[in-house]
OpenMM code with the backbone's topology and positions (N, CA, C; nanometers):
from openmm import Vec3, app, unit

residues = "MET VAL ARG GLU ILE LEU ILE TRP PRO ASP PRO ILE LEU LYS GLN LYS ALA LYS PRO VAL ALA LYS VAL ASP ASP LYS VAL ARG ALA LEU ILE LYS ASP MET PHE GLU THR MET TYR ASP ALA GLU GLY VAL GLY LEU ALA ALA PRO GLN VAL GLY ILE LEU GLN ARG ILE ILE VAL LEU ASP THR ARG SER GLN GLN PRO ASP ALA ARG PRO LEU ALA MET ILE ASN PRO GLU PHE VAL SER LEU GLU GLY GLU THR THR TYR THR GLU GLY CYS LEU SER ILE PRO GLY GLU ALA GLU ASP VAL ASP ARG ALA ALA PHE ALA THR VAL ARG TYR LEU ASP GLU GLU GLY GLN GLU GLN THR LEU ARG CYS ASP GLY LEU LEU ALA ILE ALA VAL GLN HIS GLU THR ASP HIS LEU ASP GLY THR VAL PHE VAL ASP HIS VAL SER THR LEU LYS ARG GLU PHE ILE ARG LYS ARG MET LYS LYS LEU LYS ALA SER ARG GLU GLN GLY ALA PRO ALA SER ALA".split()
positions = [
    Vec3(-12.1522, -7.7963, 6.8468),
    Vec3(-12.2454, -7.7568, 6.7439),
    Vec3(-12.1833, -7.7860, 6.6068),
    Vec3(-12.2615, -7.8513, 6.5226),
    Vec3(-12.2167, -7.8793, 6.3862),
    Vec3(-12.2335, -7.7516, 6.3044),
    Vec3(-12.1263, -7.7099, 6.2407),
    Vec3(-12.1267, -7.5884, 6.1589),
    Vec3(-12.1357, -7.6241, 6.0112),
    Vec3(-12.1760, -7.5269, 5.9314),
    Vec3(-12.1827, -7.5464, 5.7880),
    Vec3(-12.0413, -7.5453, 5.7301),
    Vec3(-12.0131, -7.6410, 5.6431),
    Vec3(-11.8838, -7.6476, 5.5755),
    Vec3(-11.8959, -7.5743, 5.4424),
    Vec3(-11.8072, -7.4782, 5.4205),
    Vec3(-11.8081, -7.4015, 5.2956),
    Vec3(-11.7690, -7.4909, 5.1783),
    Vec3(-11.8337, -7.4682, 5.0654),
    Vec3(-11.8048, -7.5439, 4.9439),
    Vec3(-11.7176, -7.4585, 4.8524),
    Vec3(-11.6062, -7.5159, 4.8063),
    Vec3(-11.5186, -7.4508, 4.7111),
    Vec3(-11.5952, -7.4291, 4.5821),
    Vec3(-11.5835, -7.3191, 4.5124),
    Vec3(-11.4836, -7.2140, 4.5250),
    Vec3(-11.5260, -7.0931, 4.6105),
    Vec3(-11.5803, -7.1155, 4.7267),
    Vec3(-11.6135, -7.0039, 4.8158),
    Vec3(-11.4884, -6.9177, 4.8355),
    Vec3(-11.4994, -6.7847, 4.8220),
    Vec3(-11.3807, -6.6981, 4.8314),
    Vec3(-11.3098, -6.7027, 4.9673),
    Vec3(-11.3793, -6.7370, 5.0730),
    Vec3(-11.3142, -6.7465, 5.2057),
    Vec3(-11.2055, -6.8538, 5.2033),
    Vec3(-11.2286, -6.9603, 5.1250),
    Vec3(-11.1317, -7.0702, 5.1195),
    Vec3(-11.0008, -7.0308, 5.0514),
    Vec3(-10.9982, -6.9160, 4.9836),
    Vec3(-10.8755, -6.8698, 4.9179),
    Vec3(-10.7979, -6.7697, 5.0043),
    Vec3(-10.8524, -6.7354, 5.1205),
    Vec3(-10.7870, -6.6365, 5.2059),
    Vec3(-10.6917, -6.7038, 5.3049),
    Vec3(-10.5904, -6.6283, 5.3447),
    Vec3(-10.4930, -6.6773, 5.4424),
    Vec3(-10.5485, -6.6532, 5.5831),
    Vec3(-10.5462, -6.7564, 5.6654),
    Vec3(-10.5956, -6.7460, 5.8031),
    Vec3(-10.4942, -6.6732, 5.8906),
    Vec3(-10.5445, -6.6076, 5.9930),
    Vec3(-10.4592, -6.5314, 6.0854),
    Vec3(-10.4206, -6.6169, 6.2058),
    Vec3(-10.3004, -6.5964, 6.2600),
    Vec3(-10.2592, -6.6713, 6.3790),
    Vec3(-10.3528, -6.6427, 6.4975),
    Vec3(-10.3682, -6.7424, 6.5819),
    Vec3(-10.4457, -6.7275, 6.7053),
    Vec3(-10.3550, -6.6587, 6.8067),
    Vec3(-10.4009, -6.5469, 6.8614),
    Vec3(-10.3197, -6.4703, 6.9563),
    Vec3(-10.3203, -6.5332, 7.0951),
    Vec3(-10.4352, -6.5882, 7.1350),
    Vec3(-10.4478, -6.6418, 7.2705),
    Vec3(-10.5395, -6.7636, 7.2683),
    Vec3(-10.4930, -6.8734, 7.3276),
    Vec3(-10.5759, -6.9931, 7.3366),
    Vec3(-10.6633, -6.9777, 7.4616),
    Vec3(-10.7935, -6.9598, 7.4370),
    Vec3(-10.8865, -6.9375, 7.5479),
    Vec3(-11.0117, -7.0232, 7.5280),
    Vec3(-11.1139, -7.0010, 7.6114),
    Vec3(-11.2360, -7.0814, 7.6031),
    Vec3(-11.3066, -7.0651, 7.4688),
    Vec3(-11.2976, -6.9475, 7.4086),
    Vec3(-11.3596, -6.9242, 7.2778),
    Vec3(-11.2939, -7.0133, 7.1716),
    Vec3(-11.1614, -7.0222, 7.1758),
    Vec3(-11.0874, -7.1077, 7.0821),
    Vec3(-11.1215, -7.2546, 7.1083),
    Vec3(-11.1254, -7.2940, 7.2364),
    Vec3(-11.1597, -7.4334, 7.2698),
    Vec3(-11.3020, -7.4681, 7.2247),
    Vec3(-11.3960, -7.3739, 7.2344),
    Vec3(-11.5335, -7.3976, 7.1888),
    Vec3(-11.5355, -7.4167, 7.0368),
    Vec3(-11.4574, -7.3366, 6.9643),
    Vec3(-11.4476, -7.3523, 6.8192),
    Vec3(-11.3910, -7.4901, 6.7854),
    Vec3(-11.2874, -7.5322, 6.8565),
    Vec3(-11.2272, -7.6642, 6.8328),
    Vec3(-11.3297, -7.7741, 6.8554),
    Vec3(-11.4076, -7.7640, 6.9612),
    Vec3(-11.5130, -7.8638, 6.9888),
    Vec3(-11.6117, -7.8682, 6.8721),
    Vec3(-11.6567, -7.7504, 6.8253),
    Vec3(-11.7474, -7.7449, 6.7108),
    Vec3(-11.6839, -7.8045, 6.5864),
    Vec3(-11.5554, -7.7778, 6.5666),
    Vec3(-11.4871, -7.8310, 6.4485),
    Vec3(-11.4800, -7.9832, 6.4527),
    Vec3(-11.4505, -8.0415, 6.5692),
    Vec3(-11.4509, -8.1882, 6.5799),
    Vec3(-11.5907, -8.2423, 6.5498),
    Vec3(-11.6947, -8.1823, 6.6078),
    Vec3(-11.8319, -8.2291, 6.5841),
    Vec3(-11.8670, -8.2207, 6.4361),
    Vec3(-11.8273, -8.1114, 6.3717),
    Vec3(-11.8541, -8.0921, 6.2296),
    Vec3(-11.7801, -8.1947, 6.1452),
    Vec3(-11.6526, -8.2179, 6.1778),
    Vec3(-11.5714, -8.3148, 6.1035),
    Vec3(-11.6299, -8.4558, 6.1175),
    Vec3(-11.6656, -8.4950, 6.2398),
    Vec3(-11.7221, -8.6286, 6.2607),
    Vec3(-11.8573, -8.6425, 6.1908),
    Vec3(-11.9398, -8.5384, 6.1943),
    Vec3(-12.0704, -8.5412, 6.1298),
    Vec3(-12.0550, -8.5623, 5.9793),
    Vec3(-11.9493, -8.5040, 5.9208),
    Vec3(-11.9239, -8.5152, 5.7768),
    Vec3(-11.8379, -8.6370, 5.7422),
    Vec3(-11.8001, -8.7155, 5.8441),
    Vec3(-11.7184, -8.8356, 5.8265),
    Vec3(-11.5832, -8.8050, 5.7636),
    Vec3(-11.5201, -8.6961, 5.8114),
    Vec3(-11.3886, -8.6586, 5.7625),
    Vec3(-11.2790, -8.6981, 5.8591),
    Vec3(-11.1541, -8.6797, 5.8151),
    Vec3(-11.0384, -8.7059, 5.9017),
    Vec3(-10.9660, -8.5775, 5.9387),
    Vec3(-11.0087, -8.4656, 5.8802),
    Vec3(-10.9474, -8.3378, 5.9115),
    Vec3(-11.0391, -8.2240, 5.8729),
    Vec3(-11.0202, -8.1104, 5.9413),
    Vec3(-11.0984, -7.9909, 5.9116),
    Vec3(-11.0178, -7.8699, 5.9561),
    Vec3(-11.0195, -7.7664, 5.8736),
    Vec3(-10.9500, -7.6413, 5.9054),
    Vec3(-11.0552, -7.5329, 5.9312),
    Vec3(-11.0241, -7.4415, 6.0216),
    Vec3(-11.1190, -7.3360, 6.0581),
    Vec3(-11.1740, -7.2589, 5.9374),
    Vec3(-11.0928, -7.2266, 5.8352),
    Vec3(-11.1499, -7.1560, 5.7200),
    Vec3(-11.2636, -7.2326, 5.6519),
    Vec3(-11.2643, -7.3642, 5.6633),
    Vec3(-11.3711, -7.4432, 5.6016),
    Vec3(-11.5069, -7.4196, 5.6678),
    Vec3(-11.5056, -7.3670, 5.7899),
    Vec3(-11.6311, -7.3310, 5.8563),
    Vec3(-11.6432, -7.1787, 5.8670),
    Vec3(-11.5671, -7.1085, 5.7821),
    Vec3(-11.5805, -6.9644, 5.7709),
    Vec3(-11.5048, -6.8828, 5.8738),
    Vec3(-11.4128, -6.9459, 5.9473),
    Vec3(-11.3359, -6.8773, 6.0514),
    Vec3(-11.1902, -6.8683, 6.0057),
    Vec3(-11.1421, -6.7467, 5.9831),
    Vec3(-11.0054, -6.7292, 5.9317),
    Vec3(-10.9041, -6.7241, 6.0458),
    Vec3(-10.8943, -6.8368, 6.1174),
    Vec3(-10.7944, -6.8539, 6.2227),
    Vec3(-10.7147, -6.9802, 6.1931),
    Vec3(-10.5889, -6.9831, 6.2375),
    Vec3(-10.4986, -7.0942, 6.2078),
    Vec3(-10.5210, -7.2083, 6.3075),
    Vec3(-10.6315, -7.2812, 6.2843),
    Vec3(-10.6691, -7.3945, 6.3690),
    Vec3(-10.7098, -7.5098, 6.2778),
    Vec3(-10.6571, -7.6291, 6.3086),
    Vec3(-10.6999, -7.7502, 6.2380),
    Vec3(-10.7310, -7.8588, 6.3403),
    Vec3(-10.8207, -7.9498, 6.3025),
    Vec3(-10.8467, -8.0685, 6.3823),
    Vec3(-10.8271, -8.1902, 6.2929),
    Vec3(-10.7777, -8.2984, 6.3521),
    Vec3(-10.7444, -8.4194, 6.2779),
    Vec3(-10.7809, -8.5423, 6.3602),
    Vec3(-10.8282, -8.6470, 6.2930),
    Vec3(-10.8492, -8.7757, 6.3572),
    Vec3(-10.8365, -8.8834, 6.2506),
    Vec3(-10.7218, -8.9505, 6.2497),
    Vec3(-10.6923, -9.0508, 6.1464),
    Vec3(-10.7057, -9.1938, 6.1989),
    Vec3(-10.7772, -9.2104, 6.3104),
    Vec3(-10.7891, -9.3458, 6.3689),
    Vec3(-10.8541, -9.4461, 6.2752),
    Vec3(-10.9298, -9.3997, 6.1748),
    Vec3(-10.9918, -9.4930, 6.0798),
    Vec3(-10.8864, -9.5742, 6.0055),
    Vec3(-10.7676, -9.5149, 5.9837),
    Vec3(-10.6595, -9.5860, 5.9148),
    Vec3(-10.5350, -9.6022, 6.0006),
    Vec3(-10.5300, -9.5319, 6.1125),
    Vec3(-10.4151, -9.5400, 6.2028),
    Vec3(-10.4687, -9.5600, 6.3457),
    Vec3(-10.4991, -9.6849, 6.3815),
    Vec3(-10.5642, -9.7119, 6.5101),
    Vec3(-10.4895, -9.6590, 6.6338),
    Vec3(-10.3591, -9.6411, 6.6241),
    Vec3(-10.2830, -9.5892, 6.7387),
    Vec3(-10.2842, -9.4369, 6.7463),
    Vec3(-10.3437, -9.3726, 6.6461),
    Vec3(-10.3498, -9.2264, 6.6447),
    Vec3(-10.4502, -9.1782, 6.7491),
    Vec3(-10.4495, -9.0485, 6.7718),
    Vec3(-10.5475, -8.9883, 6.8630),
    Vec3(-10.5980, -8.8600, 6.7987),
    Vec3(-10.7185, -8.8164, 6.8361),
    Vec3(-10.7669, -8.6894, 6.7816),
    Vec3(-10.6723, -8.5764, 6.8225),
    Vec3(-10.6468, -8.4849, 6.7292),
    Vec3(-10.5535, -8.3745, 6.7535),
    Vec3(-10.6147, -8.2423, 6.7111),
    Vec3(-10.5966, -8.1411, 6.7941),
    Vec3(-10.6261, -8.0041, 6.7556),
    Vec3(-10.4917, -7.9331, 6.7502),
    Vec3(-10.4670, -7.8627, 6.6411),
    Vec3(-10.3414, -7.7891, 6.6250),
    Vec3(-10.3732, -7.6422, 6.6016),
    Vec3(-10.3161, -7.5583, 6.6847),
    Vec3(-10.3337, -7.4147, 6.6746),
    Vec3(-10.2016, -7.3554, 6.6267),
    Vec3(-10.2089, -7.2709, 6.5260),
    Vec3(-10.0902, -7.2084, 6.4657),
    Vec3(-9.9850, -7.3120, 6.4238),
    Vec3(-10.0258, -7.4178, 6.3512),
    Vec3(-9.9259, -7.5187, 6.3114),
    Vec3(-9.8226, -7.4622, 6.2146),
    Vec3(-9.6979, -7.5067, 6.2336),
    Vec3(-9.5875, -7.4692, 6.1446),
    Vec3(-9.5037, -7.5936, 6.1183),
    Vec3(-9.4639, -7.6111, 5.9933),
    Vec3(-9.3799, -7.7265, 5.9626),
    Vec3(-9.2363, -7.6987, 6.0029),
    Vec3(-9.1791, -7.7936, 6.0769),
    Vec3(-9.0382, -7.7896, 6.1135),
    Vec3(-8.9590, -7.8560, 6.0009),
    Vec3(-9.0148, -7.9668, 5.9496),
    Vec3(-8.9520, -8.0350, 5.8369),
    Vec3(-9.0543, -8.1169, 5.7602),
    Vec3(-9.0277, -8.1323, 5.6308),
    Vec3(-9.1047, -8.2181, 5.5415),
    Vec3(-9.0034, -8.3071, 5.4716),
    Vec3(-9.0262, -8.4392, 5.4774),
    Vec3(-8.9272, -8.5327, 5.4230),
    Vec3(-8.9935, -8.6373, 5.3347),
    Vec3(-8.9179, -8.6834, 5.2363),
    Vec3(-8.9641, -8.7908, 5.1497),
    Vec3(-9.0764, -8.7449, 5.0585),
    Vec3(-9.1261, -8.8394, 4.9800),
    Vec3(-9.2335, -8.8104, 4.8851),
    Vec3(-9.3319, -8.9243, 4.8847),
    Vec3(-9.4594, -8.8887, 4.8674),
    Vec3(-9.5641, -8.9887, 4.8526),
    Vec3(-9.6762, -8.9270, 4.7711),
    Vec3(-9.7570, -9.0116, 4.7116),
    Vec3(-9.8756, -8.9666, 4.6387),
    Vec3(-9.9950, -9.0310, 4.7049),
    Vec3(-10.0975, -8.9504, 4.7309),
    Vec3(-10.2154, -8.9998, 4.8009),
    Vec3(-10.3394, -8.9454, 4.7304),
    Vec3(-10.4412, -9.0285, 4.7186),
    Vec3(-10.5677, -8.9848, 4.6597),
    Vec3(-10.6461, -8.9124, 4.7682),
    Vec3(-10.6533, -8.7799, 4.7540),
    Vec3(-10.7149, -8.6958, 4.8563),
    Vec3(-10.8551, -8.6526, 4.8168),
    Vec3(-10.9367, -8.6369, 4.9184),
    Vec3(-11.0677, -8.5760, 4.9045),
    Vec3(-11.0713, -8.4594, 5.0005),
    Vec3(-11.1854, -8.3900, 5.0065),
    Vec3(-11.1957, -8.2726, 5.0928),
    Vec3(-11.3418, -8.2484, 5.1271),
    Vec3(-11.3673, -8.2160, 5.2530),
    Vec3(-11.5046, -8.1883, 5.2950),
    Vec3(-11.5616, -8.0646, 5.2250),
    Vec3(-11.4766, -7.9753, 5.1768),
    Vec3(-11.5227, -7.8570, 5.1033),
    Vec3(-11.5370, -7.8844, 4.9536),
    Vec3(-11.4993, -8.0046, 4.9101),
    Vec3(-11.5108, -8.0435, 4.7690),
    Vec3(-11.5695, -8.1855, 4.7677),
    Vec3(-11.6942, -8.1996, 4.8153),
    Vec3(-11.7515, -8.3334, 4.8352),
    Vec3(-11.7635, -8.4141, 4.7071),
    Vec3(-11.7346, -8.5433, 4.7189),
    Vec3(-11.7493, -8.6353, 4.6065),
    Vec3(-11.6336, -8.6357, 4.5091),
    Vec3(-11.5318, -8.5555, 4.5348),
    Vec3(-11.4176, -8.5477, 4.4436),
    Vec3(-11.2936, -8.6046, 4.5122),
    Vec3(-11.2066, -8.6661, 4.4347),
    Vec3(-11.0795, -8.7175, 4.4862),
    Vec3(-10.9782, -8.7188, 4.3718),
    Vec3(-10.8576, -8.6766, 4.4037),
    Vec3(-10.7502, -8.6727, 4.3039),
    Vec3(-10.6179, -8.7071, 4.3720),
    Vec3(-10.5227, -8.7583, 4.2931),
    Vec3(-10.3891, -8.7866, 4.3443),
    Vec3(-10.3142, -8.6556, 4.3670),
    Vec3(-10.2532, -8.6443, 4.4851),
    Vec3(-10.1746, -8.5265, 4.5201),
    Vec3(-10.0393, -8.5730, 4.5729),
    Vec3(-9.9330, -8.5090, 4.5269),
    Vec3(-9.7985, -8.5387, 4.5763),
    Vec3(-9.7751, -8.4601, 4.7046),
    Vec3(-9.7276, -8.5298, 4.8080),
    Vec3(-9.7020, -8.4689, 4.9381),
    Vec3(-9.5713, -8.5254, 4.9945),
    Vec3(-9.5264, -8.4639, 5.1028),
    Vec3(-9.4142, -8.5212, 5.1776),
    Vec3(-9.4641, -8.6450, 5.2511),
    Vec3(-9.3795, -8.7457, 5.2642),
    Vec3(-9.4179, -8.8691, 5.3331),
    Vec3(-9.4155, -8.8520, 5.4854),
    Vec3(-9.3303, -8.7616, 5.5326),
    Vec3(-9.3180, -8.7364, 5.6763),
    Vec3(-9.3249, -8.5853, 5.6993),
    Vec3(-9.3955, -8.5473, 5.8031),
    Vec3(-9.4078, -8.4049, 5.8359),
    Vec3(-9.3861, -8.3884, 5.9859),
    Vec3(-9.2932, -8.3021, 6.0225),
    Vec3(-9.2762, -8.2664, 6.1632),
    Vec3(-9.3364, -8.1284, 6.1793),
    Vec3(-9.4302, -8.1186, 6.2725),
    Vec3(-9.5059, -7.9946, 6.2882),
    Vec3(-9.4987, -7.9459, 6.4327),
    Vec3(-9.4840, -7.8146, 6.4458),
    Vec3(-9.4856, -7.7505, 6.5775),
    Vec3(-9.6170, -7.6728, 6.5869),
    Vec3(-9.6845, -7.6814, 6.7008),
    Vec3(-9.8156, -7.6184, 6.7154),
    Vec3(-9.8459, -7.5968, 6.8631),
    Vec3(-9.9523, -7.5234, 6.8892),
    Vec3(-10.0032, -7.5100, 7.0248),
    Vec3(-10.1196, -7.6061, 7.0406),
    Vec3(-10.1283, -7.6712, 7.1561),
    Vec3(-10.2420, -7.7591, 7.1830),
    Vec3(-10.3575, -7.6776, 7.2421),
    Vec3(-10.4632, -7.7443, 7.2831),
    Vec3(-10.5828, -7.6766, 7.3349),
    Vec3(-10.5585, -7.6025, 7.4658),
    Vec3(-10.4467, -7.6318, 7.5312),
    Vec3(-10.4125, -7.5616, 7.6557),
    Vec3(-10.3133, -7.4479, 7.6295),
    Vec3(-10.2755, -7.4304, 7.5028),
    Vec3(-10.1804, -7.3246, 7.4685),
    Vec3(-10.0356, -7.3659, 7.4868),
    Vec3(-10.0115, -7.4964, 7.5066),
    Vec3(-9.8758, -7.5481, 7.5249),
    Vec3(-9.8154, -7.5842, 7.3894),
    Vec3(-9.6887, -7.5465, 7.3689),
    Vec3(-9.6223, -7.5799, 7.2435),
    Vec3(-9.5920, -7.7293, 7.2391),
    Vec3(-9.6209, -7.7893, 7.1247),
    Vec3(-9.5966, -7.9312, 7.1008),
    Vec3(-9.5238, -7.9457, 6.9680),
    Vec3(-9.4503, -8.0548, 6.9533),
    Vec3(-9.3891, -8.0903, 6.8251),
    Vec3(-9.4229, -8.2362, 6.7996),
    Vec3(-9.4661, -8.2673, 6.6781),
    Vec3(-9.5085, -8.4029, 6.6450),
    Vec3(-9.4560, -8.4406, 6.5076),
    Vec3(-9.3966, -8.5613, 6.4989),
    Vec3(-9.3546, -8.6164, 6.3694),
    Vec3(-9.4685, -8.7056, 6.3199),
    Vec3(-9.5154, -8.6779, 6.1997),
    Vec3(-9.6310, -8.7484, 6.1451),
    Vec3(-9.5902, -8.8319, 6.0241),
    Vec3(-9.6561, -8.9461, 6.0082),
    Vec3(-9.6379, -9.0264, 5.8884),
    Vec3(-9.7738, -9.0793, 5.8447),
    Vec3(-9.7755, -9.1511, 5.7329),
    Vec3(-9.8997, -9.2099, 5.6847),
    Vec3(-10.0081, -9.1046, 5.6620),
    Vec3(-10.1325, -9.1437, 5.6895),
    Vec3(-10.2453, -9.0543, 5.6666),
    Vec3(-10.2340, -8.9262, 5.7490),
    Vec3(-10.1786, -8.9350, 5.8697),
    Vec3(-10.1661, -8.8143, 5.9515),
    Vec3(-10.0742, -8.7110, 5.8838),
    Vec3(-9.9656, -8.7567, 5.8226),
    Vec3(-9.8753, -8.6640, 5.7516),
    Vec3(-9.9481, -8.5979, 5.6347),
    Vec3(-10.0268, -8.6760, 5.5615),
    Vec3(-10.1037, -8.6225, 5.4491),
    Vec3(-10.2058, -8.5216, 5.5006),
    Vec3(-10.2819, -8.5619, 5.6033),
    Vec3(-10.3907, -8.4780, 5.6547),
    Vec3(-10.3391, -8.3465, 5.7119),
    Vec3(-10.2271, -8.3504, 5.7842),
    Vec3(-10.1765, -8.2256, 5.8428),
    Vec3(-10.1303, -8.1301, 5.7321),
    Vec3(-10.0740, -8.1844, 5.6237),
    Vec3(-10.0349, -8.0987, 5.5111),
    Vec3(-10.1580, -8.0428, 5.4397),
    Vec3(-10.2577, -8.1279, 5.4188),
    Vec3(-10.3812, -8.0875, 5.3518),
    Vec3(-10.4517, -7.9767, 5.4310),
    Vec3(-10.4670, -7.9981, 5.5619),
    Vec3(-10.5389, -7.8995, 5.6444),
    Vec3(-10.4587, -7.7704, 5.6599),
    Vec3(-10.3274, -7.7808, 5.6692),
    Vec3(-10.2445, -7.6607, 5.6792),
    Vec3(-10.2508, -7.5813, 5.5488),
    Vec3(-10.2631, -7.6507, 5.4355),
    Vec3(-10.2848, -7.5810, 5.3078),
    Vec3(-10.4068, -7.4894, 5.3176),
    Vec3(-10.5156, -7.5395, 5.3782),
    Vec3(-10.6366, -7.4575, 5.3928),
    Vec3(-10.6066, -7.3273, 5.4663),
    Vec3(-10.5176, -7.3327, 5.5636),
    Vec3(-10.4847, -7.2120, 5.6409),
    Vec3(-10.4147, -7.1076, 5.5549),
    Vec3(-10.3553, -7.1532, 5.4446),
    Vec3(-10.2850, -7.0628, 5.3532),
    Vec3(-10.3657, -7.0321, 5.2272),
    Vec3(-10.4948, -7.0693, 5.2279),
    Vec3(-10.5806, -7.0395, 5.1140),
    Vec3(-10.5646, -7.1339, 4.9970),
    Vec3(-10.5137, -7.2533, 5.0236),
    Vec3(-10.4918, -7.3535, 4.9189),
    Vec3(-10.5829, -7.4734, 4.9436),
    Vec3(-10.6439, -7.5235, 4.8364),
    Vec3(-10.7226, -7.6466, 4.8456),
    Vec3(-10.6540, -7.7529, 4.7598),
    Vec3(-10.6880, -7.8796, 4.7825),
    Vec3(-10.6113, -7.9862, 4.7160),
    Vec3(-10.6190, -7.9771, 4.5642),
    Vec3(-10.7262, -7.9211, 4.5094),
    Vec3(-10.7332, -7.9119, 4.3631),
    Vec3(-10.6359, -7.8087, 4.3068),
    Vec3(-10.5784, -7.7251, 4.3934),
    Vec3(-10.4725, -7.6353, 4.3469),
    Vec3(-10.3459, -7.7137, 4.3109),
    Vec3(-10.3396, -7.8402, 4.3525),
    Vec3(-10.2233, -7.9259, 4.3251),
    Vec3(-10.2436, -8.0136, 4.2012),
    Vec3(-10.3604, -8.0027, 4.1343),
    Vec3(-10.3862, -8.0863, 4.0163),
    Vec3(-10.3867, -7.9979, 3.8913),
    Vec3(-10.4014, -8.0609, 3.7758),
    Vec3(-10.3962, -7.9869, 3.6494),
    Vec3(-10.5116, -7.8867, 3.6398),
    Vec3(-10.4890, -7.7837, 3.5612),
    Vec3(-10.5905, -7.6795, 3.5403),
    Vec3(-10.7182, -7.7400, 3.4830),
    Vec3(-10.7052, -7.8321, 3.3903),
    Vec3(-10.8215, -7.8949, 3.3280),
    Vec3(-10.9058, -7.9689, 3.4324),
    Vec3(-10.8420, -8.0526, 3.5138),
    Vec3(-10.9151, -8.1250, 3.6180),
    Vec3(-10.9801, -8.0273, 3.7153),
    Vec3(-10.9041, -7.9247, 3.7533),
    Vec3(-10.9542, -7.8262, 3.8493),
    Vec3(-11.0803, -7.7568, 3.7954),
    Vec3(-11.0805, -7.7228, 3.6662),
    Vec3(-11.1961, -7.6538, 3.6078),
    Vec3(-11.3182, -7.7445, 3.6008),
    Vec3(-11.2985, -7.8732, 3.5694),
    Vec3(-11.4113, -7.9677, 3.5705),
    Vec3(-11.4701, -7.9773, 3.7117),
    Vec3(-11.3828, -7.9864, 3.8106),
    Vec3(-11.4288, -7.9962, 3.9496),
    Vec3(-11.4983, -7.8666, 3.9904),
    Vec3(-11.4440, -7.7520, 3.9510),
    Vec3(-11.5054, -7.6220, 3.9840),
    Vec3(-11.6497, -7.6169, 3.9313),
    Vec3(-11.6706, -7.6604, 3.8071),
    Vec3(-11.8059, -7.6593, 3.7488),
    Vec3(-11.8998, -7.7488, 3.8295),
    Vec3(-11.8523, -7.8672, 3.8678),
    Vec3(-11.9378, -7.9581, 3.9459),
    Vec3(-11.9707, -7.8989, 4.0823),
    Vec3(-11.8737, -7.8316, 4.1460),
    Vec3(-11.8976, -7.7724, 4.2776),
    Vec3(-11.9942, -7.6541, 4.2681),
    Vec3(-11.9854, -7.5756, 4.1606),
    Vec3(-12.0800, -7.4642, 4.1425),
    Vec3(-12.2221, -7.5174, 4.1258),
    Vec3(-12.2374, -7.6282, 4.0514),
    Vec3(-12.3696, -7.6903, 4.0362),
    Vec3(-12.4199, -7.7414, 4.1714),
    Vec3(-12.3323, -7.8068, 4.2470),
    Vec3(-12.3699, -7.8587, 4.3786),
    Vec3(-12.4135, -7.7448, 4.4705),
    Vec3(-12.3357, -7.6385, 4.4712),
    Vec3(-12.3661, -7.5227, 4.5550),
    Vec3(-12.5019, -7.4628, 4.5176),
    Vec3(-12.5265, -7.4486, 4.3881),
    Vec3(-12.6542, -7.3926, 4.3411),
    Vec3(-12.7707, -7.4824, 4.3812),
    Vec3(-12.7525, -7.6144, 4.3689),
    Vec3(-12.8623, -7.7046, 4.4044),
    Vec3(-12.8884, -7.7028, 4.5552),
    Vec3(-12.7834, -7.6881, 4.6360),
    Vec3(-12.8020, -7.6776, 4.7814),
    Vec3(-12.8738, -7.5480, 4.8180),
    Vec3(-12.8380, -7.4397, 4.7488),
    Vec3(-12.9006, -7.3112, 4.7783),
    Vec3(-13.0482, -7.3120, 4.7388),
    Vec3(-13.0827, -7.3796, 4.6283),
    Vec3(-13.2223, -7.3885, 4.5864),
    Vec3(-13.3034, -7.4741, 4.6822),
    Vec3(-13.2391, -7.5780, 4.7360),
    Vec3(-13.3093, -7.6695, 4.8271),
    Vec3(-13.3198, -7.6168, 4.9687),
    Vec3(-13.2460, -7.5107, 4.9981),
    Vec3(-13.2463, -7.4558, 5.1350),
    Vec3(-13.3767, -7.3807, 5.1593),
    Vec3(-13.4308, -7.3926, 5.2817),
    Vec3(-13.5546, -7.3194, 5.3117),
    Vec3(-13.5285, -7.1689, 5.3103),
    Vec3(-13.6278, -7.0948, 5.2666),
    Vec3(-13.6149, -6.9484, 5.2622),
    Vec3(-13.6042, -6.8938, 5.4020),
    Vec3(-13.5193, -6.7909, 5.4208),
    Vec3(-13.5070, -6.7318, 5.5545),
    Vec3(-13.6250, -6.6396, 5.5800),
    Vec3(-13.6637, -6.6379, 5.7071),
    Vec3(-13.7804, -6.5551, 5.7433),
    Vec3(-13.7388, -6.4157, 5.7783),
] * unit.nanometer
topology = app.Topology()
chain = topology.addChain("A")
for resn in residues:
    res = topology.addResidue(resn, chain)
    for name in ("N", "CA", "C"):
        topology.addAtom(name, app.Element.getBySymbol(name[0]), res)
């Protein structure tokens, strides 16, 4: 099921997500919905808080730029190491139409639980390293515009508030 993606500055996006206590069918169903939502929005990553669920779950699929990559669901991701530096022009499904340069680590080693609850460790580079850092930021209540200047952030905030208002006006009234 495709879920609604929250638009920043929704207050849920500023909250810290809670660890998943048990990987079960409910968690796997959420992951399936998150992949469907991410693909529907043509994204490469999505964090559970972006669909209003404050759990430490992210999904990623960077095959558009990394053909050898595979779709990944990460539950309770934690960085083991961050190495090097790179700058990447990032966008976000919760901040549609906006993109800004963000400084990130060039390599990220992350430990997480997979969909079966098994611990995994993965060293990421390229877009996957950027995406895993970006999505993990969401789990801590951070969005990519928190990494840019206050002036840029405020311009983007105004545009997102206008977008949100126009979507709410265009939405059918609830019965």
